[in-house]
C-alpha positions in Angstrom: -23.1 12.6 -3.4 -22.5 9.0 -2.6 -24.9 8.1 0.3 -22.3 5.6 1.6 -19.8 8.4 2.0 -21.7 11.7 2.5 -20.5 14.5 4.6 -19.6 12.3 7.5 -17.5 10.0 5.4 -15.7 13.0 3.9 -15.0 14.3 7.4 -13.6 10.9 8.3 -11.3 11.0 5.3 -10.2 14.5 6.2 -9.3 13.4 9.8 -7.6 10.2 8.7 -3.8 9.5 8.5 -2.5 7.0 5.9 1.1 5.9 5.5 2.4 4.7 2.1 5.6 2.7 2.2 7.2 2.8 -1.2 6.5 5.4 -3.8 6.9 3.3 -6.9 4.3 1.8 -9.2 1.9 0.9 -6.5 2.7 3.9 -4.2 2.3 6.5 -7.0 -1.3 5.5 -7.7 -2.2 5.2 -4.0 -0.8 8.7 -3.3 -2.6 10.4 -6.1 -6.0 8.8 -5.4 -5.8 9.3 -1.6 -4.9 12.9 -2.0 -7.7 13.4 -4.5 -10.1 11.8 -2.1 -9.2 14.2 0.6 -7.3 12.0 3.1 -6.1 14.6 5.6 -2.6 13.3 6.2 -0.5 11.2 3.9 2.9 9.9 4.9 5.2 8.7 2.1 8.3 6.6 3.0 10.9 5.9 0.3 14.7 6.2 0.3 15.2 5.9 -3.5 15.6 8.4 -6.3 13.7 8.6 -9.5 15.2 6.7 -12.5 14.0 6.9 -16.1 13.3 3.2 -16.1 10.7 3.8 -13.4 8.4 6.0 -15.5 6.4 3.3 -17.3 4.6 2.6 -14.0 5.5 5.2 -11.4 3.2 7.8 -12.8 3.6 10.4 -10.0 7.2 11.0 -11.3 8.0 12.8 -14.6 11.0 12.8 -16.9 12.3 16.0 -15.3 12.3 14.3 -11.9 15.1 11.9 -12.8 17.7 12.0 -10.0 15.4 13.6 -7.5 14.3 11.8 -4.3 11.0 10.0 -4.9 9.5 11.6 -1.8 10.4 15.1 -3.1 9.0 14.4 -6.5 5.8 13.0 -5.0 5.1 15.9 -2.6 5.4 18.4 -5.4 2.7 16.7 -7.5 0.4 16.0 -4.5 0.6 19.6 -3.3 -0.5 20.8 -6.8 -3.3 18.2 -6.8 -4.7 19.0 -3.4 -3.0 21.7 -1.3 -5.2 21.0 1.7 -3.7 17.6 2.3 -0.8 17.4 4.7 2.0 15.4 3.1 4.8 14.0 5.4 7.8 12.6 3.7 10.3 10.1 5.0 13.2 9.9 2.6 14.6 6.8 4.2 14.7 3.1 3.6 12.3 1.5 5.9 14.0 -1.1 8.1 13.7 -2.9 11.4 15.2 0.1 13.2 12.5 2.6 12.1 9.4 0.7 11.0 7.7 0.8 14.4 8.2 4.5 14.8 7.0 5.2 11.3 3.7 3.4 11.5 2.9 4.6 15.1 0.9 7.8 14.1 -1.1 6.4 11.3 -4.6 4.8 11.0 -3.9 2.6 7.9 -0.7 1.4 6.3 -0.2 0.6 2.6 2.6 -1.7 1.7 3.8 -0.7 -1.8 7.3 -2.2 -1.5 8.9 -4.2 -4.2 11.0 -6.7 -2.2 9.9 -9.7 -0.2 11.8 -9.2 3.1 10.1 -5.8 3.5 6.7 -7.3 3.1 7.3 -9.7 6.0 8.8 -6.8 8.1 5.8 -4.6 7.5 3.3 -7.4 8.2 5.0 -8.3 11.5 5.3 -4.7 12.7 1.7 -3.8 11.8 0.3 -7.0 13.4 2.3 -6.3 16.6 1.1 -2.6 16.6 -2.5 -3.5 15.7 -2.3 -1.4 12.5 -4.5 -2.5 9.6 -2.7 -2.5 6.3 -3.0 -3.4 2.6 -0.5 -5.6 0.8 0.0 -5.8 -2.9 2.7 -7.3 -5.1 3.1 -7.3 -8.9 5.4 -9.1 -11.3 5.2 -9.2 -15.1 1.5 -9.4 -16.0 0.2 -10.6 -12.7 -0.6 -9.1 -9.3 -2.1 -10.0 -5.9 -3.5 -8.0 -3.0 -5.0 -8.6 0.5 -6.0 -6.5 3.5 -4.9 -7.4 7.0 -6.9 -6.4 10.0 -4.9 -7.6 13.1 -6.8 -9.9 15.5 -9.7 -10.2 13.1 -8.3 -12.3 10.3 -5.2 -13.8 8.7 -1.9 -11.9 8.2 0.5 -12.1 5.3 2.6 -14.7 7.1 -0.5 -16.9 7.6 -0.7 -17.2 3.8 3.0 -17.2 3.1 4.7 -18.6 6.2 8.3 -18.4 4.9 9.9 -16.2 2.3 10.7 -17.9 -1.0 14.2 -17.8 -2.5 15.4 -14.8 -4.3 13.2 -14.2 -7.4 14.5 -12.8 -10.7 13.2 -9.4 -11.6 11.2 -10.0 -14.8 9.8 -6.6 -15.5 6.3 -5.2 -14.8 3.5 -4.1 -17.2 2.8 -0.6 -15.8 -1.0 -0.9 -15.9 -0.9 -3.9 -13.6 0.8 -1.9 -10.9 -1.7 0.9 -11.5 -4.7 -1.4 -11.1 -3.4 -3.1 -7.9 -2.6 0.3 -6.5 -6.1 1.6 -7.1 -7.5 -1.5 -5.3 -5.3 -0.7 -2.3 -6.4 2.9 -2.2 -10.0 1.7 -2.4 -9.5 -0.6 0.5 -8.0 2.3 2.5 -10.9 4.5 1.8 -13.5 1.8 2.6 -11.7 1.1 5.9 -11.7 4.8 6.9 -15.3 5.5 6.1 -16.4 2.1 7.5 -18.3 0.9 4.4 -18.2 -2.2 2.2 -16.4 -5.5 2.5 -12.6 -5.5 2.8 -10.2 -8.0 1.3 -9.7 -9.4 4.8 -9.5 -13.2 4.7 -9.2 -13.1 0.9 -6.3 -13.0 -1.5 -7.3 -11.3 -4.8 -5.1 -12.3 -7.8 -5.1 -10.7 -11.2 -3.8 -11.9 -14.6 -3.7 -9.2 -17.2 -3.0 -11.5 -20.1 -6.1 -13.6 -19.4 -8.0 -10.6 -18.0 -9.0 -12.6 -15.0 -9.5 -11.9 -11.3 -9.6 -14.7 -8.8 -10.6 -14.4 -5.1 -9.0 -17.1 -2.9 -10.3 -17.6 0.7 -7.5 -17.5 3.3 -7.5 -18.4 6.9 -5.7 -17.5 10.1 -3.0 -20.0 11.0 -3.0 -20.8 14.7 0.6 -21.7 14.4 1.6 -18.5 12.5 4.9 -17.0 13.8 3.4 -13.5 13.8 -0.3 -13.7 14.8 -0.7 -17.3 16.0 -1.6 -18.3 19.6 2.0 -18.8 20.7 
C-alpha cells in the first residue's frame, strides 16, 4: 500500500540477500523485521550459544533456547514468522579467514557485532568488496549507527581511524539495542528498494536517558587506511 514500495519494491525485497553478522540484541531485531518485510534470503552468522543473561535484549531467543546455538534458535523463530524466506545460518565466529567468503553472495551487510575489532574487520572487508553495510553499536543507555556505501562516502575507519583501548562492559538497556536494530533494518530496506535518504555521511547517536537523537555530519578521509586515496 505504500506508494514508495508498491509491488516493484516488494519484488526487490523478495529478490534481495542480506547478511546479519551477530545474532544478539541488534541482530535479533534485524532478523525479525527483515523476515517480516519479505527479504528473500537472510544469512545469519554467529558462533555463540544462547545464555539466560542475553534475554533482556536478544528477543529472538527464548528461555527454552538457553544452551542452543544462536543461529539454530533464530532460524526456528524466523521460519515460523515467514516460511517463504530462505534462512542461511553460519554457526561460526566471523574472522579474517572467512569474512570475505561470507559477504560475497549478499547485497547488503548488517554489522550487529558487540566487539570493536570485529567492526573494523567488517568495515575493511565490505569496503574492499564494494558491499554496502550498516554499523551500529550500543552501550548502557546510548547507541550510534551509520551506513557505509563504498566509494560514495566515508567508511567506519574514516570516523574512527584507530580502535580505542579495551572498554569495560557496562551492560545494555535492552530497548536501546532494539531501537538501533530497527534503524539498521530500515536502512537495509531503504537501500534495497532505492527510496529515501540513507545514513551515509552521517553518524546518528541516541541517548535514551535524555531521549535525544543527534545527527553528526561525517566526511571521507583521503588518508583513511581503508578507503583513502593510497
